[in-house]
C-alpha positions as CSV (number, residue, x, y, z in Angstrom):
1,M,-19.5,33.2,-55.9
2,R,-16.1,32.6,-58.4
3,F,-15.8,35.7,-60.0
4,A,-16.3,37.3,-56.0
5,V,-13.2,35.0,-55.7
6,M,-11.4,35.9,-59.3
7,G,-12.5,40.2,-58.0
8,L,-10.8,39.2,-54.8
9,V,-7.8,37.4,-56.0
10,M,-6.6,40.3,-58.8
11,A,-7.9,43.5,-55.6
12,T,-5.0,41.3,-53.7
13,S,-3.1,40.6,-56.6
14,A,-2.6,44.3,-57.2
15,L,-0.9,45.3,-54.1
16,G,1.5,41.9,-55.2
17,Q,0.4,40.4,-51.2
18,V,-1.6,40.5,-48.3
19,P,-0.1,43.9,-46.3
20,S,0.5,42.9,-42.8
21,A,-2.3,43.3,-40.9
22,D,-4.1,41.8,-37.3
23,I,-7.3,40.5,-38.6
24,E,-9.0,40.2,-35.1
25,Q,-11.3,42.2,-34.0
26,V,-12.2,40.1,-30.1
27,W,-11.1,39.0,-27.1
28,L,-11.6,37.1,-24.9
29,D,-12.1,39.1,-21.1
30,P,-9.9,37.8,-18.3
31,A,-11.3,38.0,-15.7
32,A,-14.7,36.5,-17.2
33,R,-17.1,38.6,-14.7
34,G,-20.3,38.7,-17.0
35,S,-19.8,36.7,-20.1
36,M,-16.6,35.4,-21.6
37,M,-16.9,38.5,-23.7
38,V,-17.9,40.8,-22.7
39,G,-17.5,42.2,-19.4
40,T,-20.1,44.3,-16.2
41,G,-18.1,46.4,-15.1
42,K,-17.2,44.4,-12.2
43,T,-13.5,44.0,-11.0
44,L,-11.8,41.0,-9.6
45,D,-11.3,41.7,-5.9
46,E,-7.9,41.8,-4.1
47,L,-5.8,38.9,-5.0
48,D,-8.2,37.3,-6.7
49,F,-6.5,35.5,-10.4
50,R,-7.9,33.6,-12.9
51,F,-6.0,32.0,-15.9
52,G,-6.3,30.0,-18.3
53,V,-6.2,28.8,-22.3
54,A,-8.7,28.4,-24.8
55,A,-8.9,27.2,-28.1
56,F,-10.5,29.1,-31.1
57,Y,-11.6,27.9,-34.3
58,T,-12.9,31.3,-36.8
59,S,-14.3,30.6,-40.9
60,N,-14.3,32.7,-43.9
61,N,-11.5,35.7,-42.4
62,L,-10.4,38.3,-44.8
63,R,-13.7,38.6,-46.6
64,S,-15.2,40.1,-49.4
65,G,-19.1,39.4,-50.0
66,S,-19.4,35.8,-50.2
67,S,-16.1,34.6,-51.2
68,S,-12.7,34.4,-49.2
69,L,-8.8,33.7,-49.1
70,L,-8.7,32.7,-45.3
71,V,-11.2,29.8,-44.9
72,D,-10.0,28.3,-41.9
73,R,-7.8,29.4,-39.3
74,L,-7.1,27.8,-35.4
75,G,-5.4,28.7,-32.4
76,F,-5.8,29.3,-28.9
77,Q,-5.8,32.6,-26.8
78,V,-4.0,32.3,-23.0
79,F,-5.2,34.8,-20.8
80,G,-4.7,35.9,-17.3
81,A,-6.2,38.4,-14.7
82,L,-6.1,39.4,-11.0
83,G,-7.2,41.8,-8.8
84,V,-4.6,44.1,-7.3
85,T,-6.8,46.4,-5.4
86,R,-10.7,46.3,-4.2
87,W,-11.1,48.4,-7.6
88,L,-8.5,47.7,-10.0
89,E,-8.4,44.2,-11.8
90,L,-5.1,44.1,-14.2
91,G,-5.1,41.2,-17.4
92,A,-3.4,40.2,-20.1
93,N,-4.4,38.2,-23.6
94,V,-2.0,36.5,-26.2
95,P,-3.2,35.0,-29.2
96,V,-1.5,32.3,-30.9
97,V,-2.3,31.5,-34.4
98,A,-1.5,26.9,-34.5
99,S,-2.9,26.5,-38.4
100,Q,-4.1,28.9,-41.1
101,Q,-4.1,28.6,-45.2
102,G,-4.5,31.3,-47.7
103,P,-3.1,31.1,-51.6
104,A,0.7,31.1,-51.1
105,Q,1.4,33.9,-53.7
106,Y,-0.1,36.0,-51.3
107,G,2.4,35.2,-48.1
108,I,0.0,34.4,-45.7
109,G,1.6,33.2,-43.0
110,S,0.9,29.7,-41.6
111,A,1.4,30.0,-38.2
112,G,2.5,32.3,-35.7
113,V,1.6,34.6,-32.6
114,G,-0.6,38.0,-32.1
115,N,-0.6,40.9,-30.4
116,P,-0.4,40.9,-27.0
117,F,-2.7,42.8,-25.6
118,L,-2.5,44.1,-21.9
119,H,-6.0,45.5,-19.9
120,A,-6.2,47.2,-16.9
121,K,-10.2,47.9,-15.6
122,A,-11.1,49.9,-12.7
123,A,-14.3,49.5,-11.1
124,V,-16.2,53.0,-10.7
125,L,-19.5,51.7,-9.0
126,D,-20.0,48.8,-7.4
127,D,-23.2,46.4,-6.3
128,S,-24.6,49.2,-3.6
129,H,-25.3,51.6,-6.9
130,L,-28.7,50.9,-9.3
131,V,-25.9,49.5,-12.1
132,T,-21.7,48.5,-11.5
133,M,-19.9,50.1,-14.0
134,G,-16.1,50.2,-14.9
135,V,-13.6,51.6,-17.3
136,A,-11.4,49.5,-18.8
137,L,-7.8,50.1,-21.1
138,A,-6.5,47.6,-23.6
139,V,-3.2,48.0,-24.7
140,G,-1.8,45.9,-28.2
141,I,1.4,45.1,-28.3
142,P,2.8,45.6,-32.5
143,I,4.9,42.7,-31.7
144,G,3.3,40.3,-33.3
145,S,3.6,38.0,-36.7
146,G,2.5,39.8,-39.6
147,P,3.0,37.4,-42.3
148,A,-0.2,35.7,-40.2
149,L,-1.9,38.6,-39.9
150,G,-1.3,39.1,-36.4
151,N,0.0,42.6,-36.2
152,G,-1.0,45.9,-37.8
153,G,0.4,48.0,-35.2
154,L,0.0,49.8,-32.2
155,E,-3.4,49.2,-31.1
156,V,-5.4,50.9,-28.2
157,A,-8.7,49.9,-26.7
158,P,-10.9,52.0,-24.6
159,K,-14.2,50.6,-23.4
160,L,-16.8,52.1,-20.8
161,Q,-19.1,48.7,-18.9
162,L,-22.1,48.6,-17.2
163,G,-23.8,45.8,-15.5
164,K,-26.1,44.4,-12.7
165,A,-26.4,41.9,-11.0
166,F,-29.9,39.3,-9.7
167,E,-30.1,36.3,-8.0
168,Q,-30.2,34.1,-10.6
169,W,-28.6,36.2,-13.8
170,Q,-27.5,39.3,-15.2
171,W,-26.7,41.4,-18.0
172,G,-23.5,43.7,-18.9
173,A,-23.3,46.2,-21.8
174,E,-19.9,47.7,-23.3
175,V,-19.5,50.7,-26.1
176,G,-15.9,51.1,-26.7
177,V,-13.4,51.8,-29.6
178,L,-10.4,50.1,-31.4
179,Y,-7.8,52.6,-32.7
180,R,-5.2,50.2,-34.7
181,P,-4.0,52.5,-37.8
182,P,-5.5,51.3,-41.1
183,V,-3.8,48.6,-44.3
184,A,-5.1,48.3,-47.0
185,I,-6.6,44.3,-47.5
186,D,-7.1,44.5,-51.3
187,A,-8.7,47.7,-53.2
188,A,-12.2,47.6,-51.6
189,N,-11.5,46.1,-47.7
190,T,-9.7,48.0,-45.3
191,V,-8.6,46.3,-42.1
192,G,-8.5,49.6,-38.9
193,S,-10.1,51.0,-36.1
194,Q,-13.4,50.3,-35.4
195,V,-16.9,51.4,-32.4
196,W,-18.3,48.9,-30.6
197,L,-21.5,47.9,-28.8
198,A,-22.0,44.9,-27.5
199,G,-24.4,43.4,-24.5
200,T,-24.6,40.2,-22.6
201,V,-26.8,37.9,-20.4
202,T,-25.9,35.4,-18.3
203,S,-27.0,32.9,-15.8
204,L,-25.8,33.0,-12.2
205,S,-24.9,29.7,-10.8
206,A,-21.7,29.5,-8.3
207,T,-21.6,25.3,-8.8
208,G,-23.4,23.8,-11.3
209,P,-23.5,24.9,-15.1
210,R,-23.9,28.6,-16.4
211,A,-25.3,29.3,-20.0
212,E,-25.0,33.1,-21.9
213,A,-25.9,35.2,-24.5
214,S,-23.6,37.7,-26.1
215,A,-23.9,39.9,-29.0
216,R,-21.7,42.6,-30.6
217,V,-21.7,44.8,-32.9
218,H,-18.9,47.2,-34.7
219,V,-19.2,50.0,-37.2
220,S,-16.3,50.9,-39.1
221,L,-13.9,54.4,-38.4
222,S,-11.2,53.3,-41.4
223,G,-13.9,53.2,-44.4
224,G,-15.1,49.3,-44.1
225,Y,-18.4,48.1,-44.1
226,A,-20.3,47.7,-40.3
227,G,-20.5,44.0,-38.9
228,A,-22.3,41.9,-36.6
229,E,-21.4,39.1,-33.5
230,A,-23.4,36.8,-31.6
231,Q,-22.7,34.1,-29.2
232,L,-23.9,31.4,-27.5
233,G,-22.3,29.5,-24.4
234,V,-21.6,27.3,-21.9
235,R,-19.4,27.7,-18.7
236,L,-19.3,24.4,-16.4
237,P,-17.5,24.9,-12.8
238,L,-15.4,21.6,-11.5
239,G,-14.2,23.0,-8.0
240,A,-11.1,25.8,-8.8
241,V,-11.7,24.8,-12.6
242,E,-14.4,26.1,-15.4
243,F,-14.3,24.6,-18.6
244,F,-16.5,26.6,-20.8
245,A,-17.7,26.4,-25.0
246,S,-19.4,29.3,-27.3
247,A,-19.8,29.5,-31.2
248,G,-21.8,31.9,-32.5
249,P,-22.3,33.0,-36.7
250,G,-20.4,36.9,-37.8
251,F,-22.1,39.0,-39.9
252,G,-21.1,41.7,-42.8
253,G,-17.5,43.1,-41.4
254,E,-15.9,42.7,-44.0
255,P,-13.3,41.6,-44.3
256,S,-12.4,40.9,-40.6
257,T,-15.5,39.4,-39.5
258,P,-15.9,35.6,-39.2
259,S,-18.5,34.2,-40.2
260,L,-18.0,31.4,-37.5
261,R,-16.3,31.9,-34.3
262,V,-15.7,28.6,-31.7
263,Y,-14.3,28.6,-28.2
264,L,-13.7,25.8,-26.6
265,G,-11.2,26.0,-23.2
266,F,-10.8,26.1,-19.6
267,A,-9.9,28.4,-16.9
268,L,-8.3,28.1,-13.0
269,A,-9.4,30.7,-10.5
270,N,-9.3,30.8,-6.9
271,T,-13.0,32.0,-6.6
272,P,-16.3,31.3,-8.2
């Protein structure tokens, strides 16, 4: 492992410092009609809303094999969504890095703001059809903190979602493309565009706890490595407030896939 770390450090040193890049690739779904991260194609009804805050922790970002330049990353995401019409939903997600540590000589900021993402989702097929379907577009505005690895330029992420709800459970699936300018982290690792496929299965309950499992695989379009992440979560509604937690491992996907991702937060909504 010592030689792997030295190799990553030497490659990065050749560039002078770690360049500005957004190393995030997973964002919470503001409306969370499916799981916390994967939708089912459904949108919030007209004037329904959901907003909240989630703390997050990731381990071993900026990985190259078994080494990492960013071992621990702590922060939170502020999110919200509003049903504008029966079929149109708008939302936003603002990630904030509260604490992270990397070698000082590479200029990694200890805290900062990530690119804010604006979301729009349109429902194409509702529950009266065999499956629900929706199309969504997220745009990352490049005003985040570059030194904190929260801004690599303009980001655009269109996606297609499908799902089906039954009496006590539902499934959802989505395919999407994340476009962002490629940024070389070191001689062998690039953060850039990717195409992803994700799926989820969740239990359904308006008053009791909800369990969920989600998985996401992605393939780099910028010469990087394919990777996968999985999450197990639980959501507990208490009146208008919902508390939630989720955690799971990551595999491959160097350099932007962490080996562990954890969320803990709450949301306020005017509909179950």
